[in-house]
Every structure is written in structure tokens, then in C-alpha cells.
C-alpha positions as CSV (number, residue, x, y, z in Angstrom):
1,M,67.5,122.9,140.3
2,I,69.8,125.8,140.8
3,M,72.2,123.2,142.4
4,A,71.8,120.6,139.8
5,L,72.5,123.0,136.8
6,L,75.8,123.8,138.8
7,L,77.0,120.5,139.0
8,L,76.2,120.1,135.0
9,A,78.2,123.0,134.4
10,G,81.3,121.2,136.4
11,I,80.9,124.3,139.0
12,G,80.5,121.7,142.3
13,S,83.1,119.4,143.3
14,A,80.2,116.4,142.9
15,V,80.5,116.2,138.9
16,N,83.6,115.5,137.1
17,Y,82.1,116.8,133.7
18,L,85.0,116.3,131.3
19,P,85.6,119.1,128.5
20,A,84.0,118.5,125.0
21,S,87.2,118.2,123.4
22,T,88.1,114.5,125.4
23,M,84.7,113.1,124.0
24,E,86.0,113.1,120.5
25,P,87.1,109.7,119.5
26,G,90.5,108.6,119.8
27,A,91.6,111.9,121.7
28,N,94.8,111.4,123.7
29,I,95.3,108.1,121.8
30,T,98.1,107.5,119.6
31,F,98.4,104.5,117.2
32,D,101.2,103.3,115.8
33,G,100.0,99.9,114.3
34,G,100.1,101.5,110.6
35,N,103.6,102.3,110.6
36,L,104.9,99.3,109.2
37,I,107.2,97.9,106.6
38,N,105.8,96.8,102.9
39,A,108.9,95.3,101.6
40,I,112.2,93.6,102.6
41,H,115.0,94.2,99.7
42,D,115.1,94.3,96.2
43,W,116.1,91.3,94.1
44,P,119.0,91.6,91.9
45,V,117.4,90.1,88.9
46,A,120.6,88.7,87.2
47,S,121.1,86.6,90.0
48,S,118.8,83.8,90.2
49,S,118.7,80.1,90.7
50,V,116.1,78.3,88.7
51,V,114.1,75.1,89.8
52,Y,112.1,73.4,86.8
53,R,110.5,70.3,85.9
54,L,111.5,68.5,82.5
55,G,109.9,65.2,82.1
56,T,110.1,63.6,85.6
57,S,113.4,64.8,86.1
58,V,113.7,68.3,88.4
59,C,116.5,70.3,87.2
60,A,118.0,73.2,89.5
61,K,120.6,75.5,88.0
62,S,122.8,78.5,89.8
63,S,122.6,82.2,88.5
64,N,125.2,81.0,86.1
65,G,123.6,78.6,84.7
66,T,125.5,75.5,86.8
67,S,123.6,72.6,87.5
68,I,123.2,72.0,91.1
69,Y,120.9,69.4,90.8
70,T,119.2,66.7,88.5
71,G,117.0,64.2,89.3
72,E,113.5,62.7,90.6
73,D,113.4,63.8,93.9
74,D,111.6,67.1,94.1
75,A,112.5,68.2,97.5
76,A,115.9,67.5,96.9
77,G,116.0,69.6,94.4
78,I,114.3,72.5,95.6
79,Q,116.4,72.4,99.0
80,A,119.6,72.4,96.7
81,A,118.7,75.3,95.5
82,F,117.9,77.2,98.6
83,N,121.4,75.7,100.0
84,H,123.3,77.1,97.3
85,S,125.5,80.2,98.0
86,D,125.5,81.3,94.4
87,H,121.8,82.9,94.8
88,T,119.9,85.6,95.9
89,K,116.4,84.9,94.2
90,I,115.1,81.6,93.1
91,T,112.5,81.0,90.8
92,I,110.4,77.8,90.9
93,I,108.3,76.8,88.0
94,G,106.0,73.8,87.9
95,D,104.0,71.5,90.1
96,Y,106.2,69.3,92.9
97,D,105.4,66.7,95.7
98,V,107.7,66.8,98.5
99,D,107.9,64.1,101.5
100,V,109.8,66.6,103.8
101,G,109.5,70.3,105.0
102,L,111.6,72.8,103.0
103,V,113.7,75.5,104.8
104,V,114.5,79.0,102.8
105,A,117.9,79.9,103.8
106,D,118.8,83.5,105.3
107,N,118.6,86.4,102.8
108,T,116.6,84.5,100.1
109,A,113.7,85.2,97.9
110,V,111.4,82.7,96.6
111,E,109.3,82.9,93.7
112,L,106.9,79.9,92.9
113,Y,104.8,79.7,89.4
114,G,103.2,76.4,90.4
115,S,102.4,74.3,93.8
116,I,104.3,72.3,96.2
117,T,102.3,69.5,98.0
118,K,103.0,67.3,101.0
119,T,101.1,64.2,100.9
120,N,103.2,61.6,102.3
121,G,105.5,61.6,105.5
122,D,105.4,64.1,108.6
123,A,106.5,67.3,108.7
124,F,106.6,70.2,111.2
125,S,106.1,72.7,108.3
126,L,105.9,72.8,104.6
127,I,108.2,75.8,103.9
128,T,110.0,77.5,107.0
129,M,111.3,80.9,106.3
130,G,114.7,82.6,107.6
131,N,115.4,86.0,108.1
132,D,115.5,88.3,105.2
133,T,113.6,86.1,103.3
134,E,110.3,86.1,101.1
135,W,108.0,84.1,99.1
136,H,105.7,85.3,96.2
137,G,103.2,83.0,94.7
138,G,102.3,79.9,94.1
139,E,99.8,77.3,96.0
140,L,101.2,75.1,99.0
141,T,99.4,72.0,100.4
142,G,100.4,70.7,103.4
143,Y,98.1,67.7,104.1
144,S,100.4,66.0,106.3
145,T,101.9,69.2,108.1
146,L,101.2,71.1,110.8
147,Y,101.9,74.8,108.7
148,S,102.5,75.7,105.2
149,I,104.7,78.4,106.2
150,Y,106.3,79.0,109.5
151,A,108.8,81.4,111.1
152,E,109.8,81.4,114.6
153,S,112.2,84.1,116.2
154,K,113.0,85.5,112.7
155,S,112.9,89.3,111.2
156,N,112.2,90.8,108.0
157,I,109.8,88.4,106.2
158,L,107.6,89.2,102.9
159,I,104.9,86.1,102.1
160,E,103.0,87.5,99.3
161,D,100.2,86.3,96.9
162,V,100.8,82.6,97.9
163,T,97.7,80.2,98.7
164,C,97.9,78.0,101.7
165,H,95.6,75.2,102.5
166,N,94.4,71.6,104.3
167,N,97.0,72.0,107.0
168,S,96.5,70.0,110.3
169,L,97.1,73.4,112.2
170,H,97.3,76.6,110.6
171,G,98.4,78.0,107.4
172,I,101.0,80.7,108.3
173,Y,102.1,80.6,111.4
174,I,104.2,83.4,112.8
175,S,105.9,83.2,116.4
176,N,108.3,85.7,118.3
177,C,109.3,87.5,115.0
178,T,109.6,91.0,114.1
179,A,109.0,92.8,110.8
180,V,106.5,90.4,108.8
181,T,104.3,91.3,105.9
182,I,101.5,89.2,105.0
183,S,100.1,90.2,101.4
184,E,97.4,89.2,99.3
185,C,97.6,86.1,100.3
186,V,94.6,83.3,100.8
187,S,94.3,80.6,103.3
188,H,91.6,78.2,103.5
189,T,90.3,75.1,104.9
190,N,92.8,74.5,107.9
191,T,91.8,72.9,111.0
192,K,92.8,76.1,113.2
193,A,93.3,79.9,112.2
194,N,94.5,80.4,108.8
195,V,96.7,82.7,109.8
196,C,98.2,82.6,113.3
197,I,100.4,85.5,114.8
198,Y,102.0,85.2,118.3
199,N,104.0,87.3,120.4
200,S,105.2,89.2,117.5
201,T,105.8,92.7,116.4
202,R,105.3,95.1,113.3
203,V,103.4,92.4,111.6
204,K,100.9,93.5,108.9
205,V,98.6,91.3,107.3
206,S,97.1,93.5,104.0
207,G,94.5,92.0,101.4
208,G,93.9,88.3,100.8
209,K,90.9,86.3,101.8
210,Y,90.8,83.8,104.8
211,Y,88.2,81.3,105.2
212,D,86.5,78.0,105.8
213,N,88.4,76.6,108.2
214,I,87.2,74.1,110.6
215,D,87.2,75.1,114.3
216,D,89.1,78.4,114.6
217,Y,89.4,81.7,113.7
218,G,90.3,83.6,110.2
219,I,93.0,85.9,111.6
220,Y,94.7,85.5,114.8
221,F,96.8,87.4,117.1
222,E,98.0,86.6,120.4
223,D,100.4,89.1,122.4
224,V,101.1,91.2,119.4
225,T,102.0,94.8,119.1
226,Y,102.7,97.5,116.5
227,S,100.9,95.7,113.5
228,S,97.7,96.1,111.4
229,I,95.3,94.1,109.7
230,V,93.8,96.1,106.8
231,G,91.7,95.3,103.9
232,T,91.2,91.4,104.1
233,V,88.2,89.5,103.6
234,C,87.3,86.8,106.4
235,Y,84.7,84.4,106.3
236,N,82.8,81.2,107.0
237,N,85.6,80.3,109.7
238,G,85.0,78.1,113.0
239,R,85.1,80.9,115.1
240,D,85.6,84.4,114.9
241,G,86.8,86.2,111.7
242,I,89.5,88.1,113.7
243,Q,90.7,87.6,116.9
244,L,92.8,89.3,119.4
245,K,94.4,87.6,122.4
246,G,96.1,88.5,125.5
247,A,97.7,91.9,125.5
248,C,97.8,93.1,122.3
249,T,99.0,96.9,121.8
250,D,99.0,99.3,118.7
251,I,97.1,97.3,116.5
252,I,94.9,98.8,113.8
253,I,92.0,96.5,112.1
254,A,90.8,98.7,109.2
255,G,88.6,98.1,106.1
256,N,88.0,94.3,106.3
257,E,85.1,92.3,104.9
258,I,83.7,89.7,107.8
259,Y,80.7,87.6,107.3
260,D,79.2,84.5,108.2
261,H,81.0,83.2,111.8
262,P,79.2,81.3,114.8
263,V,80.7,83.8,117.4
264,D,82.3,87.2,116.5
265,G,83.1,89.3,113.7
266,I,86.1,90.8,115.5
267,G,86.3,89.6,118.8
268,C,89.0,90.6,121.6
269,H,89.6,89.4,125.1
270,A,92.5,88.2,127.9
271,R,93.8,84.6,127.2
272,Y,91.5,83.4,130.4
273,A,88.6,84.7,132.0
274,N,89.7,86.6,135.2
275,V,93.6,86.9,134.3
276,P,94.2,90.7,134.3
277,Q,95.6,90.9,130.5
278,M,94.7,94.2,128.8
279,S,94.6,95.1,125.2
280,E,95.3,98.7,124.7
281,R,95.7,101.8,121.8
282,L,93.2,99.6,119.6
283,L,92.0,101.4,116.6
284,V,89.1,99.2,114.9
285,S,87.7,101.5,111.8
286,N,85.6,100.7,108.4
287,N,85.1,97.3,108.8
288,N,81.9,95.6,107.4
289,I,80.5,92.8,109.4
290,N,77.7,90.6,108.6
291,N,75.8,87.9,110.1
292,C,78.0,87.0,113.2
293,S,76.0,85.0,115.9
294,A,77.0,86.5,118.9
295,N,78.8,89.8,118.6
296,G,79.8,92.2,115.8
297,I,82.8,93.9,117.4
298,E,84.1,92.7,120.8
299,T,86.3,94.5,122.8
300,V,86.5,92.7,125.7
301,D,89.7,93.5,128.3
302,A,90.6,96.4,126.3
303,S,91.1,100.3,126.9
304,N,92.4,103.5,125.6
305,S,90.9,102.3,122.0
306,S,88.5,104.1,119.1
307,I,86.3,101.8,117.2
308,T,84.8,103.8,114.4
309,G,83.3,103.9,111.3
310,N,82.0,100.4,111.0
311,T,79.0,98.8,109.8
312,I,77.8,95.7,111.8
313,S,74.4,93.8,110.7
314,N,72.5,90.8,111.5
315,C,74.6,89.7,114.6
316,G,73.6,88.9,118.1
317,V,74.9,92.1,119.6
318,G,76.6,94.7,117.7
319,L,78.9,96.1,120.3
320,K,80.0,94.4,123.5
321,F,82.7,95.5,125.7
322,G,83.8,95.3,129.5
323,P,86.4,93.0,131.7
324,W,86.2,89.3,131.1
325,G,85.0,87.9,134.5
326,N,86.3,89.1,137.9
327,S,89.7,90.1,136.5
328,Q,90.1,93.7,137.8
329,N,90.8,95.0,134.7
330,A,89.3,98.6,134.7
331,V,88.4,98.9,131.4
332,T,88.2,102.8,130.2
333,N,88.5,105.3,127.5
334,L,86.9,103.8,124.7
335,H,85.6,105.8,122.0
336,Y,82.6,104.6,120.1
337,T,82.0,107.1,117.0
338,G,80.2,107.1,113.4
339,N,79.3,103.2,113.9
340,T,76.1,101.9,112.2
341,I,74.3,98.7,113.7
342,I,71.5,97.1,111.9
343,N,69.5,94.4,112.4
344,C,71.2,93.1,115.3
345,G,69.6,91.4,118.7
346,A,70.8,94.1,120.9
347,G,72.8,97.1,120.0
348,V,75.7,97.4,123.2
349,G,76.5,94.6,125.4
350,V,78.6,94.7,128.5
351,T,80.4,92.0,130.1
352,A,79.1,90.6,133.7
353,S,81.8,91.4,135.7
354,T,82.7,93.3,139.1
355,S,85.4,95.2,137.7
356,L,84.8,98.6,137.1
357,M,84.2,100.5,133.3
358,S,84.5,104.2,133.1
359,N,85.0,107.2,130.3
360,I,83.0,105.2,127.9
361,F,82.1,107.4,124.8
362,F,79.3,106.5,122.4
363,D,78.8,109.4,119.7
364,D,77.3,109.6,116.4
365,T,76.3,105.9,116.1
366,K,72.8,104.8,114.7
367,F,71.3,101.6,115.6
368,I,68.4,100.8,113.2
369,N,65.8,98.2,114.1
370,I,67.2,96.7,116.9
371,S,65.2,93.4,118.4
372,T,62.7,94.7,120.7
373,S,63.8,91.7,122.9
374,K,66.5,93.4,124.7
375,P,67.7,97.2,125.5
376,I,69.9,98.9,122.7
377,F,72.0,100.0,125.4
378,T,72.2,98.2,128.5
379,F,74.1,98.4,132.0
380,P,72.4,96.2,134.4
381,L,72.8,96.2,138.3
382,G,75.8,95.0,139.5
383,V,78.2,95.9,136.9
384,P,79.5,99.2,137.8
385,A,79.8,101.4,135.2
386,T,80.7,105.2,135.7
387,Y,81.6,108.4,133.4
388,I,79.6,107.0,130.3
389,Y,78.6,109.2,127.4
390,I,75.9,108.7,124.8
391,T,75.8,111.7,122.7
392,N,74.0,112.4,119.2
393,C,72.7,109.0,118.2
394,Y,70.2,107.5,116.9
395,L,68.4,104.4,118.8
396,G,65.7,102.6,116.7
397,G,64.0,99.6,118.3
398,G,65.1,97.8,121.7
399,S,62.9,96.7,124.2
400,Y,64.6,100.0,125.9
401,G,66.5,102.6,124.1
402,I,68.9,103.1,126.9
403,Y,68.3,101.0,130.4
404,I,70.7,102.0,133.2
405,S,70.5,100.2,137.0
406,G,73.2,101.3,139.3
407,D,75.6,103.5,138.0
408,S,76.9,107.2,138.0
409,Y,77.5,109.9,135.9
410,I,75.7,109.4,132.9
411,Y,75.3,111.5,130.1
412,I,72.7,111.2,127.7
413,K,72.7,114.4,125.2
414,G,71.2,114.9,121.7
415,N,70.1,111.7,120.7
416,T,67.0,110.9,118.9
417,I,65.4,107.2,120.1
418,T,62.4,105.8,118.5
419,G,60.4,102.6,118.6
420,S,61.3,100.6,121.8
421,A,59.0,98.3,123.3
422,N,58.8,99.9,126.7
423,D,60.7,103.1,127.7
424,A,62.8,105.5,125.7
425,I,65.4,105.8,128.8
426,Y,64.9,104.0,132.1
427,T,67.2,104.5,134.8
428,T,67.2,103.4,138.0
429,N,69.1,103.2,141.6
430,S,71.7,105.4,140.0
431,D,73.4,108.6,140.7
432,Y,74.0,111.8,138.5
433,I,72.2,110.9,135.4
434,Y,71.9,113.8,132.8
435,T,69.4,113.3,130.3
436,L,69.7,116.5,128.0
437,Y,68.1,118.0,124.5
438,N,67.2,114.4,123.4
439,N,64.5,114.0,121.0
440,V,62.5,111.0,122.6
441,Y,59.4,108.8,121.1
442,G,58.8,107.2,124.1
443,N,58.5,107.8,128.1
444,I,61.5,108.9,130.2
445,T,62.0,107.1,133.7
446,S,64.5,108.3,136.0
447,N,64.9,106.8,139.3
448,G,67.8,107.9,141.2
449,A,69.2,110.7,143.0
450,H,70.9,114.0,141.9
451,S,69.6,113.4,138.1
452,V,68.5,116.1,135.9
453,T,65.8,115.4,132.7
454,Q,65.3,118.8,130.9
455,D,65.1,120.1,127.2
456,N,64.2,117.0,125.7
457,V,61.5,116.9,123.1
458,G,59.0,114.4,121.4
459,V,55.8,112.7,122.9
460,D,55.1,111.1,126.4
461,I,58.2,112.2,128.1
């Protein structure tokens, strides 16, 4: 007993008991995803080309009133204004049908009062953005296009308050770009992701609604850095509400409403199983997630990240982490704090992998009315995990409150555990399990070497 207490205090060399400060969520993690642009450039109000419909004719005039185009070809009239050298801002008034895609020239801001629809002919994108460009307002419908708005290898783009829908791929597609803001947009009923961001940096998606795509994600990031998704509403998409894939770093996902998805509310993993890709420095905070069939928040193939203050209800599993397949991704330094998990099939799930998981922290998280068909916490035999901290949590329900097999250095302290169908805490084939100061309503079974169970209160302990 004396040796066990010395080990617990960190005096013995067998236990590397981390200081309390490292158990704070986000410790030693710096998030830069919120350091983003909010505007691109100012519009000179006096310099504005105007495109408007007069009867069956399209009229385009330069900022000094000179006629640029007059005729019945919608696309030709709008593109003439885009191409004209004497403008910075273009205002488009009316509803237009085009049979070709339109290209916004560099250093151009467009505001649309009305709609642009493409119903005939083929086009890669309805609108293609240049450098230092803005698009404000209106409705873009791309029945025969891949995208409503597209940009590749560009920088300084603002897309604001526009509705994009009915494209054969994505509503908005951004590839290899820098400094892009997508603000208060609506994108829906597209075949693939409503917003797709690929291999870009400093992208900010804020506000807006993204819903009803046929077979994909509400918002999709792949290999994206220094970016954020904040304050959006994502629902009823074909897969996840929000998906991070590949190696995404310095990403903030905060304050989103996500519900009614057949897979995850928020998902994250490598591009393929068994591929050593890792996302890092993710902050997933204050999201409200409901009715997602697989996981509320999945942070697979992610390390050095904080998941805090989220509410997850009516999902298959509340929180899931670990490597995807045998990728040799050593998942480490994940901090879960202040989350509330309600009416889920399981509280916490881990991937079936032979890659190591270590330094995983759960603090001040509530698991309420969890199904008794599965444990709330489970670290099964054959999935290597070490230095797992479960502190100050409320665990209500589950087949077990905590079930651990074949792992080491597990710290279970200050929790309230009640309503389990079997043991409140069950550990087997494990080393250095410290079960301290818990309020337990149920059995504690500890079958492992070098373990300490003391100062727990409740019944049947």
C-alpha cells in the first residue's frame, strides 16, 4: 500500500503522473483558426457598372453611364460588365438565364439583386471568382453546372449572403486558395457537399444554412489550415454535417447547430484507412448536435486538440476518437471538457486499432441517460491506451460506467457514476489503474496489477 501511494504521488519511477495543470483542456495547444480576414476591400461607391433588365433586353452601363451592352443575351450582357475596364463594383438587378459560365475579373465586387440560373448547355461553374473579388447576395441555380461558385488558386475572396443550389456537385467549391470568407450563405440540394474547401488556408465559413444535399456533407474541409466554421446551421445532409478529412490543422469549429444526419454530426479522419495522416490543433467548441446516427463528434486521426462545451443528444455514440485502421497514427493529447452527452447509444467510443492512444483527458463532462446496451467509456482489449484521465464527470447509465481491458495508467477520480446495468467501474488485464474519490452507485471490479482503489463512496463498492 505504501509503495502504491508513493507511485500515485509521482515519487516512484514507474508512474509518470502528469501535473494537474496539464489536465486543463487546451493546455499547450495554440489555436490560430480564428485569426482570419472579415473583409477584402472597400467599394468605391461612385464607381459602379450596372446591369439591369429592361423588358426583354439586357442593359449594361459603365460607371459613367456609357452603354457597354444592350441585347437579349443575358450571359453576354453580364460578362461584358465583368470584362469592362472602367469598374470596381458591378450591380446586377433582375432575374437572368445563362447558357455559359461567367467569370468575375480580378479586383471586382459584384452585388446581385435577383437571380442567375443556368438551365441549358454545359459549364464547369456558373460563377468563377478571380483574385480580390467579392460576391454579395442573390440566388445562383446551376442545374447543368458542377458548382454555383468556384475558385482555384486565388486569394482574397468574399462570398456573402448568396443562395446556391441544384448543382451536379457542390454549391461552393474552393481549391488551393488563400484568404476566403463565406458569410451568411445558403447552399442546399446539391449532389455533393454544399460547401467544399480543398487544400486551402485561412478560410472562414460563418453563419448561413447548409442542408438537403443528396449524398455528401453539409460543409467539407480537406487538407485545410488556419480556418474556421462558426455559427452555421447544417441539417439533413447525405452524410456528416461537417467533415474534416486528410490533414487539417489549426481549425476552429464553434457555435454550430447540426442535426438529422445519417452518419456524424462533426466527423474527422484521414483520407483513407491505414494512411498516416493526422489533423492537429482542432478546437471543437459549443456546438449543438442532435440526431446523428453514428457519432456526435468524431475526432479520429486527430491529436493536440480540444473538444469543449458541446451538447450532443440522440446520437449513436457521443464522442469517438482514435486512429482509423492500423495507420500508426499515435493519437495523443486530446482534451474533452464541459461537454454534455444525452440519450446516446454509448458515451465514448474508440476505434479498433493497434496504434497507440495516450494522454486523453475527460473532465467535467456529463453523460445523461446513456443506453444500457454499451459501456459509457470503453477501452477494449487489443486497443492500446495509456495515460487516460477521467475526472469530475457524471456518468448516468451504460452497461458499465467505465470498462477497461488491457490498458495502463488510467486515472479515474472525482466522478459520479450511477445507473449502470453491470459494474460501475470494471477493469481487467490492466496495470496502474487509479480509482480515487469517486461517488459510485454500483460495483467496482479491479483485476489488474499495481492498481489503487481507495476513498470512493456510495453503495456496493
